[in-house]
Biopython code that builds the backbone (N, CA, C, O; Angstrom):
import numpy as np
from Bio.PDB.StructureBuilder import StructureBuilder

atoms = [
    (1, "UNK", "N", (-38.991, -129.388, 153.564)),
    (1, "UNK", "CA", (-39.532, -128.514, 153.714)),
    (1, "UNK", "C", (-40.982, -128.755, 154.782)),
    (1, "UNK", "O", (-42.037, -129.166, 154.299)),
    (2, "UNK", "N", (-40.883, -128.534, 155.796)),
    (2, "UNK", "CA", (-42.489, -128.341, 156.119)),
    (2, "UNK", "C", (-43.270, -128.187, 155.795)),
    (2, "UNK", "O", (-43.322, -127.058, 155.306)),
    (3, "UNK", "N", (-44.730, -129.068, 155.678)),
    (3, "UNK", "CA", (-45.964, -128.487, 155.455)),
    (3, "UNK", "C", (-46.478, -126.859, 156.449)),
    (3, "UNK", "O", (-46.142, -126.646, 157.614)),
    (4, "UNK", "N", (-47.080, -126.198, 155.841)),
    (4, "UNK", "CA", (-47.622, -124.773, 155.630)),
    (4, "UNK", "C", (-49.172, -124.916, 156.221)),
    (4, "UNK", "O", (-50.127, -125.284, 155.536)),
    (5, "UNK", "N", (-49.237, -124.526, 157.733)),
    (5, "UNK", "CA", (-50.414, -124.446, 157.958)),
    (5, "UNK", "C", (-50.798, -123.363, 158.723)),
    (5, "UNK", "O", (-50.051, -122.716, 159.456)),
    (6, "UNK", "N", (-51.992, -123.176, 158.537)),
    (6, "UNK", "CA", (-52.554, -121.831, 158.904)),
    (6, "UNK", "C", (-52.887, -122.038, 160.290)),
    (6, "UNK", "O", (-53.356, -123.049, 160.811)),
    (7, "UNK", "N", (-52.417, -120.370, 161.078)),
    (7, "UNK", "CA", (-51.578, -120.985, 162.684)),
    (7, "UNK", "C", (-50.462, -120.658, 162.572)),
    (7, "UNK", "O", (-50.137, -119.539, 162.969)),
    (8, "UNK", "N", (-49.358, -121.667, 161.900)),
    (8, "UNK", "CA", (-47.952, -121.350, 162.233)),
    (8, "UNK", "C", (-47.638, -119.414, 162.150)),
    (8, "UNK", "O", (-48.121, -118.384, 161.680)),
    (9, "UNK", "N", (-46.698, -119.827, 162.829)),
    (9, "UNK", "CA", (-45.982, -118.485, 163.220)),
    (9, "UNK", "C", (-44.350, -118.995, 161.926)),
    (9, "UNK", "O", (-43.777, -120.061, 161.700)),
    (10, "UNK", "N", (-44.236, -118.083, 161.593)),
    (10, "UNK", "CA", (-43.322, -117.635, 160.592)),
    (10, "UNK", "C", (-42.182, -116.588, 160.364)),
    (10, "UNK", "O", (-42.561, -115.427, 160.210)),
    (11, "UNK", "N", (-40.833, -116.839, 160.321)),
    (11, "UNK", "CA", (-40.082, -115.301, 160.165)),
    (11, "UNK", "C", (-39.795, -115.474, 159.273)),
    (11, "UNK", "O", (-39.820, -116.563, 158.700)),
    (12, "UNK", "N", (-39.362, -114.281, 158.789)),
    (12, "UNK", "CA", (-39.374, -113.879, 157.430)),
    (12, "UNK", "C", (-37.659, -113.238, 157.080)),
    (12, "UNK", "O", (-37.104, -112.766, 158.072)),
    (13, "UNK", "N", (-36.971, -113.217, 155.962)),
    (13, "UNK", "CA", (-35.439, -112.872, 156.050)),
    (13, "UNK", "C", (-35.443, -111.334, 156.538)),
    (13, "UNK", "O", (-34.639, -110.719, 157.239)),
    (14, "UNK", "N", (-36.512, -110.981, 155.978)),
    (14, "UNK", "CA", (-36.527, -109.338, 156.070)),
    (14, "UNK", "C", (-37.094, -108.719, 156.946)),
    (14, "UNK", "O", (-38.267, -109.059, 157.103)),
    (15, "UNK", "N", (-36.694, -107.853, 157.657)),
    (15, "UNK", "CA", (-38.438, -107.045, 159.227)),
    (15, "UNK", "C", (-39.387, -106.791, 158.223)),
    (15, "UNK", "O", (-39.186, -106.978, 157.023)),
    (16, "UNK", "N", (-40.634, -106.275, 158.825)),
    (16, "UNK", "CA", (-41.380, -105.441, 158.562)),
    (16, "UNK", "C", (-41.517, -103.779, 159.101)),
    (16, "UNK", "O", (-41.398, -103.457, 160.284)),
    (17, "UNK", "N", (-41.752, -102.957, 158.143)),
    (17, "UNK", "CA", (-41.523, -101.631, 158.196)),
    (17, "UNK", "C", (-41.149, -101.406, 159.532)),
    (17, "UNK", "O", (-40.087, -100.953, 159.959)),
    (18, "UNK", "N", (-42.902, -102.057, 160.598)),
    (18, "UNK", "CA", (-42.653, -101.886, 161.966)),
    (18, "UNK", "C", (-41.710, -102.446, 163.301)),
    (18, "UNK", "O", (-41.852, -102.352, 164.520)),
    (19, "UNK", "N", (-40.648, -103.093, 162.391)),
    (19, "UNK", "CA", (-39.646, -103.767, 163.082)),
    (19, "UNK", "C", (-39.992, -105.089, 163.393)),
    (19, "UNK", "O", (-39.266, -105.482, 164.307)),
    (20, "UNK", "N", (-40.859, -106.016, 162.993)),
    (20, "UNK", "CA", (-41.522, -107.137, 163.296)),
    (20, "UNK", "C", (-40.704, -108.153, 162.164)),
    (20, "UNK", "O", (-40.590, -107.841, 160.979)),
    (21, "UNK", "N", (-40.233, -109.253, 162.674)),
    (21, "UNK", "CA", (-39.918, -110.360, 161.967)),
    (21, "UNK", "C", (-40.956, -111.406, 161.879)),
    (21, "UNK", "O", (-40.778, -112.162, 160.924)),
    (22, "UNK", "N", (-42.129, -111.697, 162.704)),
    (22, "UNK", "CA", (-42.493, -112.413, 163.308)),
    (22, "UNK", "C", (-44.175, -112.314, 162.269)),
    (22, "UNK", "O", (-44.892, -111.318, 162.352)),
    (23, "UNK", "N", (-44.493, -113.386, 161.471)),
    (23, "UNK", "CA", (-45.610, -113.307, 161.063)),
    (23, "UNK", "C", (-46.677, -114.441, 161.088)),
    (23, "UNK", "O", (-46.204, -115.578, 161.076)),
    (24, "UNK", "N", (-47.914, -114.343, 161.119)),
    (24, "UNK", "CA", (-48.985, -115.843, 161.759)),
    (24, "UNK", "C", (-49.780, -115.820, 160.424)),
    (24, "UNK", "O", (-50.491, -114.918, 159.980)),
    (25, "UNK", "N", (-49.445, -117.196, 159.826)),
    (25, "UNK", "CA", (-50.164, -117.403, 158.636)),
    (25, "UNK", "C", (-51.594, -117.675, 158.976)),
    (25, "UNK", "O", (-51.883, -118.435, 159.900)),
    (26, "UNK", "N", (-52.701, -116.929, 158.082)),
    (26, "UNK", "CA", (-53.816, -116.964, 158.087)),
    (26, "UNK", "C", (-55.205, -117.631, 156.822)),
    (26, "UNK", "O", (-56.405, -117.903, 156.858)),
    (27, "UNK", "N", (-54.077, -117.633, 155.826)),
    (27, "UNK", "CA", (-54.329, -118.865, 154.693)),
    (27, "UNK", "C", (-53.566, -119.579, 153.814)),
    (27, "UNK", "O", (-52.453, -119.210, 153.441)),
    (28, "UNK", "N", (-54.050, -120.474, 153.503)),
    (28, "UNK", "CA", (-53.142, -120.955, 152.578)),
    (28, "UNK", "C", (-53.492, -121.096, 151.474)),
    (28, "UNK", "O", (-54.640, -120.680, 151.318)),
    (29, "UNK", "N", (-52.740, -121.770, 149.999)),
    (29, "UNK", "CA", (-53.591, -122.414, 149.048)),
    (29, "UNK", "C", (-52.052, -121.523, 147.657)),
    (29, "UNK", "O", (-50.841, -121.303, 147.680)),
    (30, "UNK", "N", (-53.100, -121.353, 146.797)),
    (30, "UNK", "CA", (-52.030, -120.849, 145.922)),
    (30, "UNK", "C", (-51.302, -119.324, 146.181)),
    (30, "UNK", "O", (-50.451, -118.803, 145.460)),
    (31, "UNK", "N", (-51.802, -118.862, 147.226)),
    (31, "UNK", "CA", (-51.294, -117.368, 147.738)),
    (31, "UNK", "C", (-51.876, -117.891, 149.115)),
    (31, "UNK", "O", (-52.843, -118.526, 149.535)),
    (32, "UNK", "N", (-50.383, -117.069, 149.721)),
    (32, "UNK", "CA", (-50.173, -117.333, 151.061)),
    (32, "UNK", "C", (-50.765, -115.711, 152.113)),
    (32, "UNK", "O", (-50.312, -114.586, 151.905)),
    (33, "UNK", "N", (-51.869, -116.062, 153.222)),
    (33, "UNK", "CA", (-52.195, -114.765, 153.769)),
    (33, "UNK", "C", (-51.556, -114.546, 155.036)),
    (33, "UNK", "O", (-51.553, -115.403, 155.920)),
    (34, "UNK", "N", (-51.007, -113.401, 155.148)),
    (34, "UNK", "CA", (-50.047, -113.175, 156.686)),
    (34, "UNK", "C", (-50.353, -112.194, 157.508)),
    (34, "UNK", "O", (-50.745, -111.102, 157.097)),
    (35, "UNK", "N", (-50.226, -112.446, 158.591)),
    (35, "UNK", "CA", (-50.650, -111.020, 159.223)),
    (35, "UNK", "C", (-48.951, -111.216, 160.280)),
    (35, "UNK", "O", (-48.280, -112.151, 160.715)),
    (36, "UNK", "N", (-48.877, -109.310, 160.288)),
    (36, "UNK", "CA", (-47.906, -109.296, 161.374)),
    (36, "UNK", "C", (-48.480, -109.336, 162.355)),
    (36, "UNK", "O", (-49.658, -109.035, 162.548)),
    (37, "UNK", "N", (-47.106, -110.011, 163.658)),
    (37, "UNK", "CA", (-47.586, -110.484, 164.490)),
    (37, "UNK", "C", (-47.282, -108.965, 165.774)),
    (37, "UNK", "O", (-47.582, -108.878, 166.965)),
    (38, "UNK", "N", (-46.413, -107.742, 164.615)),
    (38, "UNK", "CA", (-45.857, -106.293, 165.466)),
    (38, "UNK", "C", (-47.407, -105.282, 165.219)),
    (38, "UNK", "O", (-47.928, -104.564, 166.073)),
    (39, "UNK", "N", (-47.765, -105.451, 164.165)),
    (39, "UNK", "CA", (-49.016, -104.190, 163.545)),
    (39, "UNK", "C", (-49.714, -104.879, 163.620)),
    (39, "UNK", "O", (-50.319, -104.436, 164.597)),
    (40, "UNK", "N", (-50.273, -105.846, 163.317)),
    (40, "UNK", "CA", (-51.115, -106.217, 162.746)),
    (40, "UNK", "C", (-51.757, -106.169, 160.942)),
    (40, "UNK", "O", (-52.867, -106.571, 160.593)),
    (41, "UNK", "N", (-50.896, -105.682, 160.205)),
    (41, "UNK", "CA", (-51.067, -105.411, 158.839)),
    (41, "UNK", "C", (-51.025, -106.867, 158.470)),
    (41, "UNK", "O", (-50.535, -107.801, 159.105)),
    (42, "UNK", "N", (-51.675, -106.863, 157.248)),
    (42, "UNK", "CA", (-52.397, -108.198, 157.066)),
    (42, "UNK", "C", (-51.469, -107.855, 155.492)),
    (42, "UNK", "O", (-51.261, -106.682, 155.183)),
    (43, "UNK", "N", (-51.050, -108.830, 154.733)),
    (43, "UNK", "CA", (-50.494, -109.310, 153.495)),
    (43, "UNK", "C", (-50.531, -110.029, 152.305)),
    (43, "UNK", "O", (-51.046, -111.068, 152.718)),
    (44, "UNK", "N", (-50.376, -110.173, 151.319)),
    (44, "UNK", "CA", (-50.827, -111.702, 150.812)),
    (44, "UNK", "C", (-50.443, -111.728, 149.222)),
    (44, "UNK", "O", (-50.706, -111.103, 148.195)),
    (45, "UNK", "N", (-49.527, -113.021, 149.731)),
    (45, "UNK", "CA", (-48.651, -113.279, 148.478)),
    (45, "UNK", "C", (-48.291, -114.675, 147.731)),
    (45, "UNK", "O", (-48.407, -115.800, 148.218)),
    (46, "UNK", "N", (-47.972, -114.441, 146.838)),
    (46, "UNK", "CA", (-47.655, -115.696, 145.760)),
    (46, "UNK", "C", (-46.750, -117.248, 146.661)),
    (46, "UNK", "O", (-45.743, -117.191, 147.367)),
    (47, "UNK", "N", (-47.370, -118.185, 146.376)),
    (47, "UNK", "CA", (-46.852, -119.072, 147.393)),
    (47, "UNK", "C", (-45.323, -119.054, 146.985)),
    (47, "UNK", "O", (-44.552, -119.180, 147.936)),
    (48, "UNK", "N", (-44.721, -118.911, 145.660)),
    (48, "UNK", "CA", (-43.298, -119.091, 145.150)),
    (48, "UNK", "C", (-42.397, -118.282, 146.184)),
    (48, "UNK", "O", (-41.484, -118.697, 146.899)),
    (49, "UNK", "N", (-43.040, -116.733, 146.020)),
    (49, "UNK", "CA", (-41.962, -115.213, 146.662)),
    (49, "UNK", "C", (-42.408, -115.683, 147.927)),
    (49, "UNK", "O", (-41.469, -115.420, 148.678)),
    (50, "UNK", "N", (-43.122, -116.117, 148.458)),
    (50, "UNK", "CA", (-43.535, -116.434, 150.318)),
    (50, "UNK", "C", (-42.656, -117.013, 150.184)),
    (50, "UNK", "O", (-41.700, -116.238, 150.157)),
    (51, "UNK", "N", (-42.193, -118.518, 150.014)),
    (51, "UNK", "CA", (-41.429, -119.735, 150.222)),
    (51, "UNK", "C", (-40.122, -119.035, 149.540)),
    (51, "UNK", "O", (-39.166, -119.799, 149.672)),
    (52, "UNK", "N", (-39.854, -118.149, 149.033)),
    (52, "UNK", "CA", (-38.464, -117.241, 148.680)),
    (52, "UNK", "C", (-38.026, -116.282, 150.325)),
    (52, "UNK", "O", (-36.997, -116.289, 151.001)),
    (53, "UNK", "N", (-39.343, -115.545, 150.489)),
    (53, "UNK", "CA", (-38.873, -114.862, 151.535)),
    (53, "UNK", "C", (-39.256, -115.190, 153.082)),
    (53, "UNK", "O", (-39.249, -114.395, 154.021)),
    (54, "UNK", "N", (-39.562, -116.457, 153.096)),
    (54, "UNK", "CA", (-39.711, -117.621, 154.323)),
    (54, "UNK", "C", (-38.373, -117.869, 154.513)),
    (54, "UNK", "O", (-37.623, -118.157, 153.580)),
    (55, "UNK", "N", (-37.751, -117.707, 156.552)),
    (55, "UNK", "CA", (-36.604, -118.138, 156.777)),
    (55, "UNK", "C", (-36.793, -118.952, 157.592)),
    (55, "UNK", "O", (-35.831, -119.704, 157.750)),
    (56, "UNK", "N", (-37.825, -119.187, 158.338)),
    (56, "UNK", "CA", (-37.944, -120.433, 159.153)),
    (56, "UNK", "C", (-39.337, -120.574, 159.960)),
    (56, "UNK", "O", (-39.911, -119.620, 160.487)),
    (57, "UNK", "N", (-39.734, -121.738, 159.972)),
    (57, "UNK", "CA", (-41.113, -121.535, 160.803)),
    (57, "UNK", "C", (-40.619, -121.526, 162.041)),
    (57, "UNK", "O", (-39.469, -121.963, 161.991)),
    (58, "UNK", "N", (-40.999, -121.174, 163.382)),
    (58, "UNK", "CA", (-40.749, -120.539, 164.327)),
    (58, "UNK", "C", (-42.027, -121.389, 165.251)),
    (58, "UNK", "O", (-41.833, -121.530, 166.459)),
    (59, "UNK", "N", (-43.133, -121.859, 164.715)),
    (59, "UNK", "CA", (-44.194, -122.046, 165.923)),
    (59, "UNK", "C", (-44.845, -123.042, 164.635)),
    (59, "UNK", "O", (-44.804, -122.493, 163.534)),
    (60, "UNK", "N", (-45.396, -124.346, 164.661)),
    (60, "UNK", "CA", (-46.397, -125.244, 163.729)),
    (60, "UNK", "C", (-47.411, -124.751, 164.347)),
    (60, "UNK", "O", (-47.309, -124.518, 165.551)),
    (61, "UNK", "N", (-48.744, -124.457, 163.578)),
    (61, "UNK", "CA", (-49.902, -124.599, 163.553)),
    (61, "UNK", "C", (-50.630, -125.888, 164.375)),
    (61, "UNK", "O", (-50.046, -126.867, 164.840)),
    (62, "UNK", "N", (-51.803, -125.651, 164.407)),
    (62, "UNK", "CA", (-52.642, -127.019, 164.918)),
    (62, "UNK", "C", (-52.347, -127.515, 163.664)),
    (62, "UNK", "O", (-51.994, -126.905, 162.655)),
    (63, "UNK", "N", (-52.619, -129.233, 163.929)),
    (63, "UNK", "CA", (-52.488, -129.924, 162.796)),
    (63, "UNK", "C", (-54.006, -129.823, 162.327)),
    (63, "UNK", "O", (-54.889, -129.543, 163.137)),
    (64, "UNK", "N", (-54.259, -130.054, 161.043)),
    (64, "UNK", "CA", (-55.501, -129.748, 160.028)),
    (64, "UNK", "C", (-56.730, -131.533, 160.444)),
    (64, "UNK", "O", (-56.574, -132.720, 160.156)),
    (65, "UNK", "N", (-57.509, -130.992, 160.988)),
    (65, "UNK", "CA", (-58.230, -131.427, 160.872)),
    (65, "UNK", "C", (-59.491, -133.125, 160.105)),
    (65, "UNK", "O", (-60.132, -132.810, 159.102)),
    (66, "UNK", "N", (-59.614, -134.003, 160.401)),
    (66, "UNK", "CA", (-59.364, -135.314, 159.389)),
    (66, "UNK", "C", (-60.795, -135.500, 159.314)),
    (66, "UNK", "O", (-61.554, -135.543, 160.282)),
    (67, "UNK", "N", (-61.083, -135.597, 158.198)),
    (67, "UNK", "CA", (-62.930, -135.716, 157.961)),
    (67, "UNK", "C", (-63.564, -136.798, 159.052)),
    (67, "UNK", "O", (-63.328, -138.006, 159.055)),
    (68, "UNK", "N", (-64.346, -136.145, 159.895)),
    (68, "UNK", "CA", (-64.913, -137.410, 160.640)),
    (68, "UNK", "C", (-66.847, -137.382, 159.765)),
    (68, "UNK", "O", (-67.528, -136.566, 159.143)),
    (69, "UNK", "N", (-66.991, -138.852, 160.275)),
    (69, "UNK", "CA", (-68.484, -138.793, 159.885)),
    (69, "UNK", "C", (-69.145, -138.187, 160.530)),
    (69, "UNK", "O", (-68.378, -137.789, 161.407)),
    (70, "UNK", "N", (-70.178, -137.771, 160.752)),
    (70, "UNK", "CA", (-71.801, -136.983, 161.475)),
    (70, "UNK", "C", (-71.841, -138.288, 162.142)),
    (70, "UNK", "O", (-71.983, -139.416, 161.670)),
    (71, "UNK", "N", (-71.662, -137.821, 163.522)),
    (71, "UNK", "CA", (-72.420, -139.032, 164.758)),
    (71, "UNK", "C", (-73.982, -138.853, 164.504)),
    (71, "UNK", "O", (-74.594, -137.798, 164.337)),
    (72, "UNK", "N", (-74.534, -140.339, 164.521)),
    (72, "UNK", "CA", (-75.857, -140.310, 164.773)),
    (72, "UNK", "C", (-76.618, -140.608, 166.137)),
    (72, "UNK", "O", (-77.845, -140.534, 166.188)),
]
sb = StructureBuilder()
sb.init_structure("model")
sb.init_model(0)
sb.init_chain("A")
sb.init_seg("    ")
for serial, (resi, resn, name, xyz) in enumerate(atoms, 1):
    if name == "N":
        sb.init_residue(resn, " ", resi, " ")
    sb.init_atom(name, np.array(xyz, "f"), 0.0, 1.0, " ", f" {name:<3s}", serial, name[0])
structure = sb.get_structure()
């Protein structure tokens, strides 16, 4: 299983009532917040429920930034 990142474009198993299967991850953690790419609806799911409903990751989001020391 690939790492989930903010900005990932994912496909769910069942379509949203608007007809879209594509969702953008906007928050990760114990809960996953996703936004429908078709109508813009925002849904928050428990991670376990999200992983059960996930079909595939279409596009990986940007890599998380590593902690950098401030420049002096």
